[in-house]
C-alpha positions in Angstrom: 19.7 -8.5 -5.4 21.0 -5.5 -3.5 20.3 -1.4 -3.7 19.5 0.9 -1.4 15.7 -0.6 -0.3 17.1 -3.9 1.0 20.1 -2.5 2.7 17.3 0.2 4.1 15.1 -2.5 5.2 17.9 -5.8 5.9 15.4 -7.4 3.4 16.6 -9.9 0.3 14.4 -8.6 -2.2 13.9 -4.6 -3.1 9.7 -5.6 -2.8 7.2 -4.3 0.2 4.0 -5.6 1.2 1.5 -2.7 1.7 -0.1 -1.8 4.7 -3.7 -2.2 3.4 -6.7 -1.6 5.8 -8.7 -5.2 6.9 -6.3 -7.3 4.6 -2.8 -6.4 6.3 -3.1 -8.2 9.6 0.2 -10.5 11.2 -0.6 -13.4 9.2 0.0 -11.5 6.1 3.2 -8.9 6.7 5.0 -12.5 8.7 4.5 -14.6 5.6 5.3 -11.4 3.5 9.1 -11.1 5.4 9.3 -14.6 5.7 9.2 -14.5 2.0 12.3 -12.5 1.6 10.1 -9.2 1.1 9.1 -6.4 3.7 6.0 -7.3 5.7 3.7 -4.2 7.0 1.0 -4.1 9.3 -1.9 -1.6 8.6 -2.8 0.0 11.6 -5.6 2.2 10.1 -8.0 -0.5 10.6 -6.7 -1.4 14.2 -7.5 -0.4 17.7 -4.4 0.1 19.8 -4.6 -2.8 21.5 -5.5 -4.8 18.5 -2.3 -3.9 16.9 0.0 -4.3 19.4 -2.0 -8.3 19.6 -0.6 -8.1 15.7 3.1 -7.0 16.5 3.2 -9.2 18.7 1.8 -12.5 16.5 4.1 -10.9 14.0 7.0 -11.6 16.1 5.8 -14.6 17.0 6.3 -15.8 13.4 8.6 -14.6 11.8 12.3 -13.7 12.4 12.9 -10.9 9.6 12.3 -7.2 9.9 8.5 -6.1 9.5 6.7 -2.6 10.2 3.5 -1.1 10.7 1.7 1.6 8.5 0.3 4.5 10.0 -2.1 6.7 8.8 -1.5 10.5 9.7 -4.9 11.2 10.5 -5.7 8.3 12.7 -7.8 9.9 15.9 -5.6 7.5 18.4 -2.2 8.6 16.7 -0.4 9.3 20.5 -1.5 5.9 21.2 -0.4 4.1 18.1 3.0 5.2 18.8 2.9 4.6 21.8 2.5 1.2 21.0 4.8 0.6 18.5 7.8 1.8 19.7 7.1 0.2 23.4 7.0 -3.1 20.8 10.1 -2.3 19.4 8.6 -2.4 15.7 11.4 -1.0 13.9 9.8 0.5 10.5 7.2 2.9 10.2 5.3 3.9 6.9 3.4 6.9 7.5 0.6 8.5 4.9 -2.3 10.9 4.8 -0.9 13.4 6.9 2.0 16.2 7.6 5.4 13.9 8.1 7.2 16.1 10.0 4.8 15.3 12.8 6.2 12.0 13.6 9.4 11.6 11.9 12.1 13.2 14.0 10.1 11.9 17.1 9.8 8.1 15.7 13.8 8.3 14.6 15.4 9.1 18.3 13.1 5.7 18.6 14.9 3.7 16.5 12.6 4.4 14.1 13.2 4.1 10.1 10.9 6.2 8.9 9.3 5.7 5.0 6.2 8.5 3.9 3.6 7.7 0.9 3.8 10.6 -1.2 1.3 11.4 -4.7 3.4 14.4 -6.2 6.7 16.4 -6.4 6.0 18.7 -4.0 4.5 16.1 -1.2 7.6 14.5 -1.9 10.1 17.2 -1.0 8.2 18.1 1.6 8.6 14.6 3.1 12.6 15.1 2.0 13.2 18.2 4.0 11.0 16.6 7.2 14.1 14.3 6.8 12.3 10.5 6.7 14.5 7.3 4.6 12.2 6.8 2.0 9.3 7.6 0.2 6.4 5.4 -1.5 5.3 7.1 -4.4 2.2 6.2 -5.4 0.4 6.6 -8.5 -3.2 7.2 -9.0 -4.0 3.3 -10.3 -3.4 2.2 -6.3 -6.2 1.1 -4.6 -8.4 3.3 -2.1 -7.2 6.5 -1.1 -4.9 8.5 -3.0 -3.8 11.9 -4.1 -5.6 14.4 -5.7 -3.1 15.2 -8.4 -4.0 11.6 -10.7 -0.4 11.3 -11.7 0.2 7.7 -13.2 3.0 5.8 -11.3 5.0 5.8 -14.9 4.8 9.6 -15.0 5.1 10.2 -10.7 8.0 8.1 -10.5 11.1 9.4 -13.3 9.3 13.4 -12.2 9.9 12.4 -8.2 13.6 10.7 -9.0 14.5 14.3 -10.2 13.1 16.4 -7.5 14.7 13.9 -4.4 17.6 12.3 -3.2 16.6 9.8 -0.7 15.1 6.6 -1.8 12.1 5.9 -3.8 9.8 2.8 -3.6 7.3 2.8 -6.3 3.8 2.0 -5.9 0.1 1.6 -7.9 -0.2 -0.5 -10.8 2.2 -2.7 -9.6 1.8 -7.1 -9.2 4.2 -8.4 -11.4 7.9 -9.2 -12.0 7.3 -6.8 -15.2 6.3 -4.0 -13.3 8.5 -3.8 -11.1 11.2 -4.0 -13.9 9.5 -0.8 -15.5 9.7 1.4 -12.3 12.8 0.6 -11.0 14.1 1.4 -14.8 12.3 4.5 -14.6 13.7 6.0 -11.1 12.6 3.4 -8.2 14.6 1.6 -5.7 12.2 -0.6 -5.0 8.0 -1.3 -5.1 5.4 -1.2 -3.0 2.6 -3.6 -3.6 -1.1 -4.0 -2.3 -3.9 -5.2 -4.7 -1.7 -8.5 -5.6 -1.6 -9.4 -2.0 -5.1 -8.6 -1.0 -5.7 -11.8 -3.2 -3.5 -14.3 -0.5 -4.1 -17.0 1.3 -2.3 -15.1 4.1 -4.5 -11.8 3.4 -7.1 -11.1 6.5 -9.7 -9.9 3.6 -13.1 -11.9 3.4 -12.9 -14.4 0.6 -16.2 -13.3 -1.3 -13.8 -9.9 -1.6 -11.0 -12.0 -3.0 -13.0 -13.7 -4.9 -14.4 -10.2 -6.8 -10.7 -9.2 -7.3 -9.8 -12.2 -8.6 -13.4 -12.1 -11.4 -12.5 -8.0 -11.8 -11.5 -6.8 -15.4 -10.5 -3.6 -16.8 -12.4 -0.5 -15.8 -14.0 -2.2 -13.0 -12.6 0.2 -10.5 -13.0 3.6 -10.4 -12.0 6.8 -8.6 -14.4 8.8 -7.2 -15.2 10.8 -3.7 -12.8 14.0 -4.3 -15.0 16.1 -2.4 -13.6 13.9 0.5 -10.5 12.1 -0.1 -10.0 10.4 -3.5 -10.6 6.6 -3.0 -10.5 3.5 -5.4 -12.4 0.7 -5.3 -14.5 -1.7 -7.2 -18.4 -0.6 -8.9 -20.4 -2.8 -6.6 -24.4 -0.9 -5.9 -22.6 1.3 -3.1 -20.6 2.9 -5.9 -23.6 3.3 -8.3 -25.4 4.7 -5.5 -22.8 7.3 -5.4 -22.8 7.8 -9.6 -26.7 8.9 -8.7 -26.1 11.3 -5.2 -23.8 13.0 -7.6 -26.0 14.0 -10.2 -28.0 16.4 -7.3 -24.6 18.1 -7.0 -24.2 17.4 -2.6 -21.9 19.3 -0.8 -19.5 17.8 1.6 -21.5 16.7 4.3 -24.0 14.9 2.4 -21.5 13.0 1.0 -20.0 11.8 4.3 -23.5 11.0 6.1 -24.5 9.2 2.6 -20.6 7.3 3.1 -20.8 7.2 7.5 -18.9 4.7 9.0 -17.4 1.3 8.5 -17.9 0.7 4.8 -14.4 -0.9 4.2 -14.9 -3.5 6.8 -18.3 -4.0 6.0 -17.0 -5.0 2.4 -13.5 -6.0 2.3 -13.7 -7.7 6.0 -17.1 -8.7 6.2 -17.7 -9.2 2.3 -20.4 -7.6 1.5 -20.0 -6.8 -2.1 -23.4 -4.9 -2.7 -23.2 -1.9 0.6 -19.6 -2.4 1.5 -16.9 0.0 0.5 -14.5 -2.4 -2.0 -10.5 -0.9 -2.4 -8.9 -2.0 -4.8 -6.4 -1.3 -7.2 -6.7 -0.7 -11.0 -4.1 -3.8 -11.3 -6.7 -6.5 -10.2 -8.2 -6.9 -13.9 -4.1 -8.8 -14.3 -5.1 -10.5 -11.1 -6.6 -14.5 -11.1 -5.5 -16.6 -8.7 -5.3 -16.7 -4.7 -1.7 -17.5 -3.8 0.2 -17.8 -0.4 2.9 -15.1 -0.2 5.5 -17.1 -0.9 4.2 -17.8 -4.0 3.3 -14.5 -5.1 7.0 -13.2 -4.5 8.6 -16.1 -6.1 6.3 -15.2 -8.9 7.2 -11.4 -8.7 11.0 -12.2 -8.5 11.3 -14.9 -11.3 9.3 -12.8 -14.0 11.7 -9.7 -12.7 15.1 -12.0 -13.2 13.5 -13.6 -16.4 12.4 -10.4 -18.2 16.0 -8.6 -17.3 17.6 -11.2 -18.4 15.5 -10.7 -21.9 16.1 -7.5 -22.1 19.6 -7.5 -21.8 19.9 -9.9 -24.4 17.9 -8.0 -27.0 20.3 -5.1 -26.2 23.3 -7.2 -27.5 21.7 -8.2 -30.8 
């Protein structure tokens, strides 16, 4: 299964395991890379020294390519980037910021750069900044999201008409069927997050994993647009936010209520009541906790089966 994405990263399948905060440590990234896809370490929840430790352990546990996802609004961004270069990471996914700030510097250090976008405007800006590829993420995705609320099936064909660099689709994808659908619309590959939260190697708390497995349609909501839109499972914290919105709160009030560390509290420490439980809409389709290798095999087997079934239908 060779195309622009597999060639760019040197991987077997055009699938990227998303670099999610509190979920994507070295165990998940190395297991993903060992399964033929691109594993990503999520730097957004790591201090520079912690990231270095995860990179070293990842290198010890896989001989295949892996990368690091870096939110560009990270407060210690210079230290994070220095760690990445010093540890000779060869692939970096950037998000939540202006890609022109770091793209050339990373590339001059021999690093392939991919930037996450949520609209045509930002896709074109990323291409102009010289990135090697983009992740086009629809608003079905979990965690921090775009303001436009453009769905993945709408975003991919629009973006594919607007840029010439490889496009990796994200948001609402957890199966081989979903992978085939977005590639038919113009994507060169997929980035999958929520499905890998519910993996044995994810660093998420088992209580959060079980909450994902038991979630149903409509259990996630996009909220906090006044700060940064975020999709999360409904829980006591979410309901408290809804109640707070009735008073037309200011940004400062919302930020104060959100506080710090809620994502860690919910996803990493397992507080399902007062923590922030970031996950995508596709969680309603996830009902099994599996090792990464089994997840990847399911996705690729289903992709191949469905692709062949579609060919057979067209020949009838």
